[in-house]
N, CA, C and O atoms as a Tinker XYZ file with bonds, in Angstrom:
   360  protein
     1  N    -22.197000   23.172000   18.400000    73     2
     2  CA   -20.773000   23.118000   19.244000    64     1     3
     3  C    -20.853000   22.835000   20.523000    63     2     4     5
     4  O    -21.739000   23.209000   21.292000    81     3
     5  N    -19.767000   22.054000   20.808000    73     3     6
     6  CA   -20.420000   21.166000   22.405000    64     5     7
     7  C    -18.938000   21.995000   22.650000    63     6     8     9
     8  O    -18.135000   22.501000   21.867000    81     7
     9  N    -19.001000   21.852000   24.379000    73     7    10
    10  CA   -18.488000   22.697000   25.458000    64     9    11
    11  C    -17.764000   21.280000   26.419000    63    10    12    13
    12  O    -18.402000   20.252000   26.646000    81    11
    13  N    -16.268000   21.533000   26.904000    73    11    14
    14  CA   -15.761000   20.719000   27.891000    64    13    15
    15  C    -14.808000   21.191000   28.260000    63    14    16    17
    16  O    -14.242000   22.120000   27.684000    81    15
    17  N    -14.403000   20.620000   29.364000    73    15    18
    18  CA   -13.099000   21.072000   30.199000    64    17    19
    19  C    -12.020000   20.590000   30.913000    63    18    20    21
    20  O    -12.051000   19.555000   31.579000    81    19
    21  N    -11.488000   20.997000   30.845000    73    19    22
    22  CA    -9.735000   20.060000   30.409000    64    21    23
    23  C     -9.652000   19.595000   32.020000    63    22    24    25
    24  O    -10.044000   20.623000   32.572000    81    23
    25  N     -9.456000   18.936000   32.749000    73    23    26
    26  CA    -8.986000   18.185000   34.227000    64    25    27
    27  C     -7.682000   17.808000   34.116000    63    26    28    29
    28  O     -6.804000   17.953000   33.266000    81    27
    29  N     -7.811000   17.050000   35.674000    73    27    30
    30  CA    -6.244000   16.818000   35.794000    64    29    31
    31  C     -5.554000   16.226000   35.303000    63    30    32    33
    32  O     -5.826000   15.026000   35.273000    81    31
    33  N     -4.586000   16.570000   34.798000    73    31    34
    34  CA    -3.097000   16.287000   34.009000    64    33    35
    35  C     -3.269000   16.324000   32.462000    63    34    36    37
    36  O     -2.744000   15.601000   31.615000    81    35
    37  N     -4.398000   17.660000   32.274000    73    35    38
    38  CA    -4.796000   18.129000   30.920000    64    37    39
    39  C     -5.605000   17.244000   30.207000    63    38    40    41
    40  O     -5.799000   17.411000   29.003000    81    39
    41  N     -6.093000   16.328000   30.825000    73    39    42
    42  CA    -7.510000   15.281000   30.387000    64    41    43
    43  C     -8.504000   16.176000   29.597000    63    42    44    45
    44  O     -8.843000   17.132000   30.295000    81    43
    45  N     -9.072000   16.177000   28.384000    73    43    46
    46  CA   -10.530000   16.516000   27.524000    64    45    47
    47  C    -10.976000   15.687000   27.874000    63    46    48    49
    48  O    -10.220000   14.898000   28.440000    81    47
    49  N    -12.152000   15.387000   27.802000    73    47    50
    50  CA   -13.291000   14.336000   26.831000    64    49    51
    51  C    -14.351000   15.484000   25.861000    63    50    52    53
    52  O    -15.113000   16.448000   25.935000    81    51
    53  N    -13.698000   14.503000   24.951000    73    51    54
    54  CA   -14.441000   15.173000   23.840000    64    53    55
    55  C    -15.620000   14.623000   23.672000    63    54    56    57
    56  O    -15.680000   13.394000   23.721000    81    55
    57  N    -16.983000   15.497000   23.406000    73    55    58
    58  CA   -18.151000   14.769000   23.713000    64    57    59
    59  C    -19.301000   14.108000   22.445000    63    58    60    61
    60  O    -19.798000   14.506000   21.392000    81    59
    61  N    -19.334000   13.011000   23.207000    73    59    62
    62  CA   -20.017000   11.814000   22.001000    64    61    63
    63  C    -20.498000   11.608000   21.112000    63    62    64    65
    64  O    -20.519000   10.599000   20.406000    81    63
    65  N    -21.141000   12.942000   21.001000    73    63    66
    66  CA   -21.645000   13.206000   19.292000    64    65    67
    67  C    -20.357000   13.724000   18.691000    63    66    68    69
    68  O    -20.652000   13.731000   17.496000    81    67
    69  N    -19.445000   14.045000   18.752000    73    67    70
    70  CA   -18.626000   14.575000   18.385000    64    69    71
    71  C    -17.288000   13.374000   17.594000    63    70    72    73
    72  O    -16.652000   13.363000   16.540000    81    71
    73  N    -17.382000   12.490000   18.821000    73    71    74
    74  CA   -16.398000   11.215000   18.829000    64    73    75
    75  C    -16.905000   10.168000   17.533000    63    74    76    77
    76  O    -16.174000    9.476000   16.824000    81    75
    77  N    -18.797000   10.333000   17.469000    73    75    78
    78  CA   -19.332000    9.441000   16.891000    64    77    79
    79  C    -19.126000    9.735000   15.347000    63    78    80    81
    80  O    -18.827000    8.878000   14.516000    81    79
    81  N    -19.361000   11.276000   15.055000    73    79    82
    82  CA   -19.315000   12.049000   13.642000    64    81    83
    83  C    -17.542000   11.943000   13.030000    63    82    84    85
    84  O    -17.149000   11.736000   11.882000    81    83
    85  N    -16.853000   12.144000   14.129000    73    83    86
    86  CA   -15.216000   11.498000   13.698000    64    85    87
    87  C    -15.156000    9.954000   13.406000    63    86    88    89
    88  O    -14.200000    9.609000   12.712000    81    87
    89  N    -15.883000    9.125000   13.757000    73    87    90
    90  CA   -15.279000    7.750000   13.505000    64    89    91
    91  C    -14.502000    7.352000   15.196000    63    90    92    93
    92  O    -14.310000    6.161000   15.439000    81    91
    93  N    -14.139000    8.318000   16.169000    73    91    94
    94  CA   -12.851000    7.690000   17.285000    64    93    95
    95  C    -13.913000    6.786000   18.083000    63    94    96    97
    96  O    -15.143000    6.745000   18.064000    81    95
    97  N    -12.757000    5.954000   18.916000    73    95    98
    98  CA   -13.190000    4.697000   19.455000    64    97    99
    99  C    -11.860000    4.830000   20.599000    63    98   100   101
   100  O    -10.712000    5.188000   20.336000    81    99
   101  N    -12.555000    4.320000   22.259000    73    99   102
   102  CA   -11.342000    4.647000   22.908000    64   101   103
   103  C     -9.674000    4.256000   22.631000    63   102   104   105
   104  O     -9.205000    3.122000   22.535000    81   103
   105  N     -9.271000    4.981000   22.578000    73   103   106
   106  CA    -7.460000    4.129000   22.536000    64   105   107
   107  C     -7.049000    4.810000   21.008000    63   106   108   109
   108  O     -5.955000    4.795000   20.443000    81   107
   109  N     -7.836000    5.175000   20.739000    73   107   110
   110  CA    -7.209000    5.435000   18.719000    64   109   111
   111  C     -6.685000    6.895000   19.181000    63   110   112   113
   112  O     -7.221000    7.752000   19.884000    81   111
   113  N     -5.109000    6.844000   18.348000    73   111   114
   114  CA    -4.244000    8.423000   18.998000    64   113   115
   115  C     -5.213000    9.786000   18.181000    63   114   116   117
   116  O     -6.020000    9.770000   17.252000    81   115
   117  N     -4.809000   10.597000   18.821000    73   115   118
   118  CA    -4.855000   11.671000   18.336000    64   117   119
   119  C     -4.158000   12.850000   18.317000    63   118   120   121
   120  O     -4.020000   13.613000   19.272000    81   119
   121  N     -3.414000   13.079000   16.429000    73   119   122
   122  CA    -2.574000   14.639000   17.061000    64   121   123
   123  C     -2.724000   15.895000   17.492000    63   122   124   125
   124  O     -3.604000   16.587000   16.981000    81   123
   125  N     -2.266000   16.182000   18.052000    73   123   126
   126  CA    -2.678000   18.108000   18.950000    64   125   127
   127  C     -1.565000   19.010000   18.223000    63   126   128   129
   128  O     -0.372000   18.993000   18.528000    81   127
   129  N     -2.120000   19.775000   17.249000    73   127   130
   130  CA    -1.677000   20.946000   17.605000    64   129   131
   131  C     -2.158000   22.399000   17.158000    63   130   132   133
   132  O     -3.065000   22.722000   16.391000    81   131
   133  N     -0.975000   23.409000   18.113000    73   131   134
   134  CA    -1.688000   24.719000   18.574000    64   133   135
   135  C     -1.236000   24.901000   16.712000    63   134   136   137
   136  O     -0.334000   24.400000   16.041000    81   135
   137  N     -2.391000   25.883000   16.368000    73   135   138
   138  CA    -2.933000   26.433000   15.058000    64   137   139
   139  C     -3.385000   28.184000   15.590000    63   138   140   141
   140  O     -4.071000   28.423000   16.583000    81   139
   141  N     -2.731000   29.373000   14.535000    73   139   142
   142  CA    -3.392000   30.397000   14.589000    64   141   143
   143  C     -4.987000   30.652000   15.138000    63   142   144   145
   144  O     -5.319000   31.650000   15.777000    81   143
   145  N     -6.128000   29.267000   14.662000    73   143   146
   146  CA    -6.926000   30.023000   15.128000    64   145   147
   147  C     -7.680000   29.100000   16.959000    63   146   148   149
   148  O     -8.729000   29.073000   17.602000    81   147
   149  N     -6.204000   28.495000   17.029000    73   147   150
   150  CA    -6.767000   27.810000   18.061000    64   149   151
   151  C     -6.267000   26.120000   18.457000    63   150   152   153
   152  O     -5.250000   26.073000   17.765000    81   151
   153  N     -6.324000   25.257000   18.880000    73   151   154
   154  CA    -5.872000   24.064000   19.023000    64   153   155
   155  C     -6.369000   22.986000   18.451000    63   154   156   157
   156  O     -7.586000   22.810000   18.518000    81   155
   157  N     -5.468000   21.960000   17.711000    73   155   158
   158  CA    -6.356000   21.577000   16.487000    64   157   159
   159  C     -6.732000   19.833000   17.085000    63   158   160   161
   160  O     -6.100000   19.277000   17.983000    81   159
   161  N     -7.244000   19.567000   16.750000    73   159   162
   162  CA    -7.505000   17.843000   17.213000    64   161   163
   163  C     -7.635000   17.078000   16.366000    63   162   164   165
   164  O     -8.779000   16.871000   15.959000    81   163
   165  N     -6.569000   16.402000   15.806000    73   163   166
   166  CA    -6.723000   15.328000   14.004000    64   165   167
   167  C     -7.028000   13.611000   15.227000    63   166   168   169
   168  O     -6.774000   13.182000   16.353000    81   167
   169  N     -7.755000   13.220000   13.871000    73   167   170
   170  CA    -7.921000   11.819000   14.538000    64   169   171
   171  C     -6.951000   11.108000   14.308000    63   170   172   173
   172  O     -6.304000   11.934000   13.665000    81   171
   173  N     -5.957000    9.696000   14.329000    73   171   174
   174  CA    -4.845000    9.473000   13.551000    64   173   175
   175  C     -4.741000    8.002000   13.491000    63   174   176   177
   176  O     -3.851000    7.435000   14.126000    81   175
   177  N     -5.734000    7.231000   12.648000    73   175   178
   178  CA    -7.080000    6.031000   12.760000    64   177   179
   179  C     -5.356000    5.213000   12.675000    63   178   180   181
   180  O     -4.330000    5.704000   12.206000    81   179
   181  N     -5.571000    3.708000   13.372000    73   179   182
   182  CA    -5.092000    3.130000   13.012000    64   181   183
   183  C     -5.111000    2.020000   11.890000    63   182   184   185
   184  O     -6.232000    1.563000   11.665000    81   183
   185  N     -4.006000    1.473000   11.101000    73   183   186
   186  CA    -4.828000    0.074000   10.259000    64   185   187
   187  C     -4.881000   -1.092000   11.176000    63   186   188   189
   188  O     -3.738000   -1.374000   11.533000    81   187
   189  N     -5.606000   -1.725000   11.594000    73   187   190
   190  CA    -4.675000   -3.683000   11.985000    64   189   191
   191  C     -4.233000   -4.001000   11.202000    63   190   192   193
   192  O     -4.570000   -4.254000   10.045000    81   191
   193  N     -3.304000   -4.037000   11.794000    73   191   194
   194  CA    -2.304000   -5.070000   11.024000    64   193   195
   195  C     -2.504000   -6.335000    9.958000    63   194   196   197
   196  O     -1.729000   -6.671000    9.063000    81   195
   197  N     -3.654000   -6.873000   10.289000    73   195   198
   198  CA    -4.585000   -8.319000    9.648000    64   197   199
   199  C     -4.946000   -7.389000    8.137000    63   198   200   201
   200  O     -4.943000   -7.953000    7.043000    81   199
   201  N     -5.172000   -6.273000    8.257000    73   199   202
   202  CA    -6.316000   -5.529000    6.724000    64   201   203
   203  C     -5.092000   -4.505000    6.306000    63   202   204   205
   204  O     -5.391000   -3.741000    5.388000    81   203
   205  N     -3.917000   -4.389000    6.776000    73   203   206
   206  CA    -2.606000   -3.637000    6.271000    64   205   207
   207  C     -2.655000   -3.764000    4.850000    63   206   208   209
   208  O     -2.650000   -2.744000    4.160000    81   207
   209  N     -2.710000   -5.118000    4.234000    73   207   210
   210  CA    -2.189000   -5.487000    3.260000    64   209   211
   211  C     -3.629000   -4.683000    2.028000    63   210   212   213
   212  O     -3.223000   -4.046000    1.055000    81   211
   213  N     -4.565000   -4.773000    2.164000    73   211   214
   214  CA    -5.294000   -3.430000    1.717000    64   213   215
   215  C     -5.444000   -1.995000    1.625000    63   214   216   217
   216  O     -6.236000   -1.252000    1.045000    81   215
   217  N     -4.596000   -1.860000    2.258000    73   215   218
   218  CA    -4.190000   -0.615000    1.960000    64   217   219
   219  C     -2.937000   -0.157000    1.188000    63   218   220   221
   220  O     -2.774000    1.058000    1.083000    81   219
   221  N     -2.179000   -0.854000    0.724000    73   219   222
   222  CA    -1.095000   -0.750000    0.213000    64   221   223
   223  C     -1.057000   -0.448000   -1.315000    63   222   224   225
   224  O     -1.634000   -1.041000   -2.226000    81   223
   225  N     -0.347000    0.474000   -1.351000    73   223   226
   226  CA    -0.809000    1.395000   -3.052000    64   225   227
   227  C     -1.241000   -0.007000   -4.205000    63   226   228   229
   228  O     -2.253000   -0.316000   -4.835000    81   227
   229  N     -0.223000   -0.434000   -4.083000    73   227   230
   230  CA    -0.302000   -1.479000   -5.508000    64   229   231
   231  C     -1.827000   -2.518000   -5.081000    63   230   232   233
   232  O     -2.246000   -3.228000   -5.995000    81   231
   233  N     -2.612000   -2.560000   -3.667000    73   231   234
   234  CA    -4.010000   -3.085000   -3.613000    64   233   235
   235  C     -4.504000   -1.490000   -4.018000    63   234   236   237
   236  O     -5.359000   -1.389000   -4.897000    81   235
   237  N     -4.134000   -0.634000   -3.579000    73   235   238
   238  CA    -5.197000    0.777000   -3.729000    64   237   239
   239  C     -5.148000    0.401000   -5.043000    63   238   240   241
   240  O     -6.205000   -0.088000   -5.442000    81   239
   241  N     -3.806000    0.508000   -6.261000    73   239   242
   242  CA    -4.227000    0.499000   -7.897000    64   241   243
   243  C     -4.994000   -0.054000   -8.197000    63   242   244   245
   244  O     -5.497000    0.235000   -9.283000    81   243
   245  N     -5.528000   -1.149000   -7.440000    73   243   246
   246  CA    -5.800000   -2.237000   -8.229000    64   245   247
   247  C     -7.439000   -2.347000   -7.795000    63   246   248   249
   248  O     -8.218000   -2.838000   -8.612000    81   247
   249  N     -7.809000   -1.991000   -6.806000    73   247   250
   250  CA    -9.328000   -1.031000   -6.253000    64   249   251
   251  C     -9.841000    0.218000   -7.239000    63   250   252   253
   252  O    -11.019000    0.253000   -7.593000    81   251
   253  N     -9.009000    1.107000   -7.606000    73   251   254
   254  CA    -9.034000    2.514000   -8.007000    64   253   255
   255  C     -9.209000    1.645000   -9.882000    63   254   256   257
   256  O     -9.887000    2.226000  -10.729000    81   255
   257  N     -8.777000    0.815000  -10.088000    73   255   258
   258  CA    -9.173000    0.223000  -11.845000    64   257   259
   259  C    -10.218000   -0.539000  -11.714000    63   258   260   261
   260  O    -11.048000   -0.436000  -12.616000    81   259
   261  N    -10.495000   -1.463000  -10.655000    73   259   262
   262  CA   -12.196000   -2.345000  -10.446000    64   261   263
   263  C    -13.268000   -1.347000  -10.128000    63   262   264   265
   264  O    -14.481000   -1.550000  -10.153000    81   263
   265  N    -12.592000   -0.156000   -9.803000    73   263   266
   266  CA   -13.943000    0.711000   -9.512000    64   265   267
   267  C    -14.112000    1.306000  -10.927000    63   266   268   269
   268  O    -15.165000    1.077000  -11.521000    81   267
   269  N    -12.834000    2.302000  -11.703000    73   267   270
   270  CA   -13.025000    1.829000  -13.050000    64   269   271
   271  C    -14.061000    1.519000  -13.539000    63   270   272   273
   272  O    -15.063000    2.209000  -13.724000    81   271
   273  N    -13.725000   -0.332000  -13.948000    73   271   274
   274  CA   -14.295000   -0.983000  -14.772000    64   273   275
   275  C    -15.652000   -1.108000  -14.275000    63   274   276   277
   276  O    -16.574000   -1.311000  -15.065000    81   275
   277  N    -15.819000   -1.015000  -13.189000    73   275   278
   278  CA   -17.399000   -1.336000  -12.856000    64   277   279
   279  C    -18.202000    0.045000  -13.190000    63   278   280   281
   280  O    -19.404000    0.140000  -13.437000    81   279
   281  N    -17.484000    0.821000  -13.148000    73   279   282
   282  CA   -18.474000    2.563000  -13.407000    64   281   283
   283  C    -18.479000    2.387000  -15.042000    63   282   284   285
   284  O    -19.475000    2.967000  -15.475000    81   283
   285  N    -17.663000    1.748000  -16.170000    73   283   286
   286  CA   -17.559000    2.255000  -17.017000    64   285   287
   287  C    -18.647000    0.631000  -17.674000    63   286   288   289
   288  O    -18.872000    0.403000  -18.863000    81   287
   289  N    -19.063000   -0.122000  -16.645000    73   287   290
   290  CA   -19.790000   -1.478000  -17.012000    64   289   291
   291  C    -18.640000   -2.831000  -17.508000    63   290   292   293
   292  O    -19.139000   -3.914000  -17.815000    81   291
   293  N    -17.344000   -2.676000  -17.543000    73   291   294
   294  CA   -16.606000   -3.580000  -18.423000    64   293   295
   295  C    -16.502000   -5.151000  -17.088000    63   294   296   297
   296  O    -15.600000   -5.948000  -16.832000    81   295
   297  N    -17.680000   -4.997000  -16.639000    73   295   298
   298  CA   -17.866000   -6.592000  -16.008000    64   297   299
   299  C    -18.781000   -7.402000  -16.194000    63   298   300   301
   300  O    -19.537000   -7.173000  -17.138000    81   299
   301  N    -19.031000   -8.745000  -15.257000    73   299   302
   302  CA   -20.111000   -9.388000  -15.755000    64   301   303
   303  C    -20.027000  -10.166000  -15.054000    63   302   304   305
   304  O    -19.034000  -10.780000  -14.661000    81   303
   305  N    -21.639000  -10.290000  -14.661000    73   303   306
   306  CA   -21.628000  -10.988000  -12.881000    64   305   307
   307  C    -23.030000  -11.900000  -13.708000    63   306   308   309
   308  O    -23.839000  -11.653000  -14.602000    81   307
   309  N    -22.726000  -13.012000  -12.820000    73   307   310
   310  CA   -23.361000  -14.319000  -12.657000    64   309   311
   311  C    -24.073000  -14.452000  -11.804000    63   310   312   313
   312  O    -24.057000  -13.664000  -10.859000    81   311
   313  N    -25.284000  -15.930000  -11.888000    73   311   314
   314  CA   -26.564000  -15.864000  -11.120000    64   313   315
   315  C    -26.447000  -16.933000   -9.830000    63   314   316   317
   316  O    -27.111000  -17.060000   -8.802000    81   315
   317  N    -25.142000  -17.726000  -10.445000    73   315   318
   318  CA   -24.653000  -18.801000   -9.595000    64   317   319
   319  C    -23.327000  -19.147000  -10.050000    63   318   320   321
   320  O    -22.676000  -18.618000  -10.951000    81   319
   321  N    -22.904000  -20.474000   -9.013000    73   319   322
   322  CA   -21.359000  -21.092000   -9.049000    64   321   323
   323  C    -21.396000  -21.283000  -10.142000    63   322   324   325
   324  O    -20.482000  -20.738000  -10.762000    81   323
   325  N    -22.230000  -21.970000  -10.841000    73   323   326
   326  CA   -22.216000  -23.254000  -12.110000    64   325   327
   327  C    -22.094000  -21.908000  -13.002000    63   326   328   329
   328  O    -21.028000  -21.662000  -13.564000    81   327
   329  N    -23.212000  -21.038000  -13.121000    73   327   330
   330  CA   -23.243000  -20.454000  -14.337000    64   329   331
   331  C    -22.175000  -19.429000  -14.749000    63   330   332   333
   332  O    -22.251000  -18.700000  -15.738000    81   331
   333  N    -20.833000  -19.485000  -13.562000    73   331   334
   334  CA   -19.573000  -19.078000  -13.522000    64   333   335
   335  C    -18.537000  -19.641000  -13.703000    63   334   336   337
   336  O    -17.543000  -19.168000  -14.255000    81   335
   337  N    -18.653000  -20.591000  -13.305000    73   335   338
   338  CA   -17.694000  -22.163000  -14.325000    64   337   339
   339  C    -18.074000  -21.699000  -15.300000    63   338   340   341
   340  O    -17.289000  -20.971000  -15.909000    81   339
   341  N    -19.318000  -21.909000  -15.805000    73   339   342
   342  CA   -19.918000  -21.941000  -17.262000    64   341   343
   343  C    -18.665000  -21.054000  -17.860000    63   342   344   345
   344  O    -17.725000  -21.358000  -18.595000    81   343
   345  N    -18.959000  -20.144000  -17.392000    73   343   346
   346  CA   -18.837000  -19.044000  -18.329000    64   345   347
   347  C    -16.709000  -18.861000  -19.186000    63   346   348   349
   348  O    -16.093000  -18.252000  -20.059000    81   347
   349  N    -16.481000  -20.004000  -17.974000    73   347   350
   350  CA   -14.708000  -19.906000  -18.369000    64   349   351
   351  C    -14.592000  -20.861000  -19.251000    63   350   352   353
   352  O    -13.529000  -20.999000  -19.856000    81   351
   353  N    -16.047000  -21.978000  -19.554000    73   351   354
   354  CA   -14.903000  -23.087000  -20.588000    64   353   355
   355  C    -15.301000  -22.557000  -22.352000    63   354   356   357
   356  O    -14.994000  -22.922000  -23.487000    81   355
   357  N    -16.247000  -21.380000  -21.643000    73   355   358
   358  CA   -16.350000  -20.520000  -23.033000    64   357   359
   359  C    -15.042000  -19.800000  -23.430000    63   358   360
   360  O    -14.997000  -19.121000  -24.457000    81   359
């Protein structure tokens, strides 16, 4: 457990080891909620706009399908570009 103090304007420093474990970086938004056990801080990671396509439902469905194919061995691997291109001719 790490200790921190409330400073002017309600600022609280989250200890480095906690920030690292939570993958928090400067400027990341955090949701603050009062719960029966106390104050809950919940990181709200924002996806970089240039990477948002990866997180669309359609793309994520394709990622799940690809992962299932890999796990089931329904893939081919090639040692070179030429080997791959030759396989297209077959």
